[in-house]
C-alpha positions as a Markdown table, in Angstrom:
| # | Residue | x | y | z |
|---|---|---|---|---|
| 1 | Met | -0.2 | 0.0 | 0.1 |
| 2 | Thr | 1.5 | 3.5 | -0.8 |
| 3 | Phe | 0.1 | 6.7 | 0.3 |
| 4 | Asp | 1.4 | 9.0 | -2.5 |
| 5 | Ser | -1.9 | 8.1 | -4.7 |
| 6 | Pro | -4.4 | 11.0 | -5.8 |
| 7 | Gly | -6.8 | 10.0 | -3.0 |
| 8 | Trp | -4.3 | 10.3 | -0.2 |
| 9 | Ser | -3.4 | 13.9 | -1.2 |
| 10 | Leu | -6.8 | 14.9 | 0.2 |
| 11 | Leu | -5.4 | 14.0 | 3.7 |
| 12 | Asp | -2.6 | 16.3 | 3.2 |
| 13 | Arg | -4.4 | 19.7 | 3.4 |
| 14 | Gly | -4.2 | 21.5 | 6.7 |
| 15 | Gly | -2.6 | 24.5 | 8.3 |
| 16 | Arg | 1.0 | 26.0 | 7.9 |
| 17 | Leu | 3.5 | 24.5 | 10.6 |
| 18 | Glu | 5.6 | 27.3 | 12.0 |
| 19 | Thr | 8.9 | 26.5 | 14.3 |
| 20 | Leu | 9.1 | 29.0 | 16.9 |
| 21 | Asp | 11.9 | 31.1 | 17.8 |
| 22 | Arg | 13.1 | 31.1 | 21.6 |
| 23 | Glu | 11.9 | 34.8 | 22.1 |
| 24 | Glu | 8.5 | 33.5 | 21.1 |
| 25 | Cys | 8.3 | 30.3 | 23.2 |
| 26 | Arg | 9.3 | 32.3 | 26.1 |
| 27 | Arg | 6.5 | 34.6 | 25.4 |
| 28 | Leu | 4.0 | 31.9 | 25.1 |
| 29 | Leu | 5.2 | 30.0 | 28.2 |
| 30 | Gly | 4.5 | 33.3 | 30.1 |
| 31 | Ser | 1.0 | 33.9 | 28.7 |
| 32 | Thr | -0.3 | 30.4 | 30.8 |
| 33 | Asn | 0.4 | 28.8 | 33.7 |
| 34 | Val | -0.8 | 25.2 | 33.7 |
| 35 | Gly | 1.4 | 22.5 | 31.6 |
| 36 | Arg | 2.3 | 19.0 | 31.8 |
| 37 | Leu | 5.2 | 17.7 | 33.5 |
| 38 | Gly | 6.9 | 14.6 | 31.7 |
| 39 | Tyr | 9.1 | 12.1 | 33.4 |
| 40 | Cys | 9.9 | 8.2 | 33.6 |
| 41 | Thr | 9.5 | 5.6 | 35.9 |
| 42 | Asp | 10.2 | 2.1 | 36.5 |
| 43 | Phe | 6.8 | 1.5 | 35.2 |
| 44 | Gly | 6.9 | 3.6 | 32.1 |
| 45 | Pro | 6.3 | 7.4 | 31.2 |
| 46 | Arg | 4.0 | 9.5 | 33.5 |
| 47 | Ile | 2.5 | 12.9 | 32.0 |
| 48 | Val | 0.5 | 15.2 | 34.6 |
| 49 | Pro | -0.7 | 18.4 | 34.8 |
| 50 | Met | 1.1 | 21.2 | 36.7 |
| 51 | Asn | 0.9 | 24.7 | 37.5 |
| 52 | Tyr | 3.9 | 26.7 | 36.9 |
| 53 | Thr | 5.3 | 30.0 | 36.9 |
| 54 | Leu | 8.2 | 31.4 | 34.6 |
| 55 | Val | 11.0 | 32.7 | 36.8 |
| 56 | Ser | 13.8 | 34.4 | 34.8 |
| 57 | Glu | 14.8 | 31.5 | 32.4 |
| 58 | Ala | 13.3 | 28.6 | 34.2 |
| 59 | Leu | 9.9 | 26.8 | 34.8 |
| 60 | Thr | 9.1 | 26.9 | 38.4 |
| 61 | Phe | 6.5 | 24.3 | 39.5 |
| 62 | Arg | 5.7 | 22.6 | 43.3 |
| 63 | Thr | 5.0 | 18.9 | 44.2 |
| 64 | Gly | 5.2 | 17.1 | 47.4 |
| 65 | Ile | 8.3 | 15.8 | 49.0 |
| 66 | Asp | 7.4 | 12.3 | 48.8 |
| 67 | Thr | 5.5 | 12.0 | 45.6 |
| 68 | Glu | 6.1 | 9.9 | 42.7 |
| 69 | Ala | 7.1 | 12.7 | 41.0 |
| 70 | Ser | 10.0 | 14.3 | 43.6 |
| 71 | His | 11.4 | 10.9 | 43.3 |
| 72 | Gln | 12.0 | 11.0 | 39.2 |
| 73 | Leu | 12.8 | 14.6 | 38.9 |
| 74 | Phe | 16.3 | 15.0 | 39.9 |
| 75 | Asp | 19.2 | 13.1 | 38.2 |
| 76 | His | 17.4 | 12.3 | 35.0 |
| 77 | Pro | 15.9 | 14.5 | 32.1 |
| 78 | Ile | 12.4 | 15.4 | 32.4 |
| 79 | Ala | 10.3 | 17.3 | 30.0 |
| 80 | Phe | 7.6 | 20.1 | 30.4 |
| 81 | Glu | 5.2 | 20.8 | 27.7 |
| 82 | Val | 2.5 | 23.9 | 27.8 |
| 83 | Asp | 0.2 | 24.2 | 24.7 |
| 84 | Gln | -2.9 | 26.0 | 23.7 |
| 85 | Val | -5.6 | 24.4 | 21.1 |
| 86 | Asp | -8.5 | 25.8 | 19.0 |
| 87 | Glu | -10.2 | 22.4 | 17.7 |
| 88 | Phe | -12.5 | 24.4 | 15.6 |
| 89 | Leu | -9.7 | 26.3 | 13.7 |
| 90 | Gln | -7.8 | 23.4 | 13.8 |
| 91 | Ala | -5.0 | 25.7 | 15.0 |
| 92 | Gly | -2.6 | 26.0 | 18.3 |
| 93 | Trp | 0.9 | 25.9 | 19.9 |
| 94 | Ser | 3.3 | 24.1 | 22.0 |
| 95 | Val | 6.4 | 24.7 | 23.6 |
| 96 | Leu | 8.4 | 21.8 | 25.0 |
| 97 | Val | 11.0 | 22.5 | 27.6 |
| 98 | Val | 13.6 | 19.4 | 28.1 |
| 99 | Gly | 16.1 | 19.3 | 30.3 |
| 100 | Asn | 17.3 | 18.6 | 33.9 |
| 101 | Ala | 15.6 | 19.9 | 37.0 |
| 102 | Arg | 16.9 | 21.3 | 40.4 |
| 103 | Pro | 15.2 | 21.9 | 43.7 |
| 104 | Leu | 15.4 | 25.4 | 44.9 |
| 105 | Asp | 17.2 | 25.7 | 48.0 |
| 106 | Glu | 16.0 | 27.8 | 50.7 |
| 107 | Glu | 18.2 | 30.8 | 49.8 |
| 108 | Ser | 16.9 | 30.7 | 46.5 |
| 109 | Leu | 13.4 | 30.7 | 47.6 |
| 110 | Leu | 13.9 | 33.7 | 49.9 |
| 111 | Leu | 14.5 | 35.4 | 46.4 |
| 112 | Leu | 11.4 | 34.5 | 44.9 |
| 113 | Asp | 8.8 | 37.3 | 44.9 |
| 114 | Val | 5.1 | 36.2 | 46.0 |
| 115 | Gly | 3.8 | 36.3 | 42.6 |
| 116 | Gln | 6.9 | 34.2 | 41.4 |
| 117 | Ser | 5.8 | 31.2 | 43.5 |
| 118 | Pro | 3.5 | 28.8 | 41.8 |
| 119 | Arg | -0.1 | 28.1 | 43.2 |
| 120 | Pro | -1.0 | 24.4 | 42.7 |
| 121 | Trp | -4.4 | 24.1 | 42.0 |
| 122 | Pro | -5.2 | 21.0 | 44.3 |
| 123 | Glu | -5.0 | 20.9 | 47.7 |
| 124 | Gly | -2.6 | 19.9 | 50.0 |
| 125 | Arg | 1.1 | 20.2 | 51.1 |
| 126 | Arg | 3.6 | 20.9 | 48.0 |
| 127 | Ala | 6.6 | 22.1 | 49.9 |
| 128 | Leu | 9.3 | 20.7 | 47.0 |
| 129 | Val | 10.0 | 24.0 | 44.6 |
| 130 | Val | 11.4 | 22.9 | 41.7 |
| 131 | Gln | 13.4 | 24.5 | 38.3 |
| 132 | Leu | 13.5 | 23.5 | 35.0 |
| 133 | Pro | 15.9 | 25.8 | 32.9 |
| 134 | Leu | 14.7 | 27.0 | 29.8 |
| 135 | Thr | 18.2 | 25.6 | 28.1 |
| 136 | Met | 16.7 | 23.2 | 25.9 |
| 137 | Met | 13.4 | 24.7 | 24.3 |
| 138 | Thr | 11.5 | 24.1 | 21.4 |
| 139 | Gly | 7.9 | 25.1 | 19.9 |
| 140 | Arg | 5.9 | 24.9 | 17.4 |
| 141 | Arg | 2.4 | 26.6 | 16.1 |
| 142 | Val | 0.0 | 25.4 | 13.6 |
| 143 | His | -2.1 | 28.5 | 11.6 |
| 144 | Pro | -5.3 | 27.4 | 10.2 |
| 145 | Ser | -5.7 | 26.6 | 6.9 |
């Protein structure tokens, strides 16, 4: 079976795909405060929604000290994806940040402004504040057709 027949060309229509530069990726990350944290466990990958803030050149988020995520965040690369989709227009954007996270020490926490601290939606204690540097960041946007 080949996919280059005339019938398949009808499926190739769609919006234009644009690769975003670093400045636009950073602007989009600052436009919202919910994304998805991705990490690997011994039982496979996990993707969980996470509130975050953008502080300087890092995504900052909070989790519990004794959660599955807290045990997988350090000494392993992780991913954090933020997006916005308009299903009606078949358009949207996504930004992916990949790298090694680090916990914020007490001194660094004291330097954060109140507005820079992420505020998780779910109840519970989330005392571990984590930063993921924006060193490896990519973004794409699909424009409506």
